[in-house]
N, C-alpha and C positions, 0 to 999 in steps of 0.2 A: 322453423316456417312461420310462427305466429307473430315473432318479431319482426321478420322483413315483411310480413303482411302489412301490420301497424305502419311500420316506416312508409309503405307505399300510398298507404290511406293518407296519412297525414301530407304527405307529397303533392297526391292529386289534388286535397283541399288548398294547398296553398295555389298550387297552379292555377285552380280554377277561379280564388279570389283575385290573382294577379290578372288572369283575362278579363275577369268583369270589371276590373278598374281600368283595364287599357281599354275596354269597349266603351266604357261611358266617356274616358277622355277624348276616344276618337268623333263619339256623336258631339262632344261640346265644340272639338275643333272645326267639325264640319258645319256646326251650325255657325261658330263665329264665320268661317268663310263664306257661307251661305248669305249672311247678312250686311258682311263688307261687299260682295258683290251686289246685292240686292239693294243697298241702300242708293249707291249714286243712280242707278237707273231709274 
């Protein structure tokens, strides 16, 4: 049981880190899109 719990904990950590990086990438893409739209107008 403890071994499975440790594996689930590490899996949650990897998923969390992936979500944070994806969140930062999404913010960067959104900022780039807004800049491209805002500069010409």
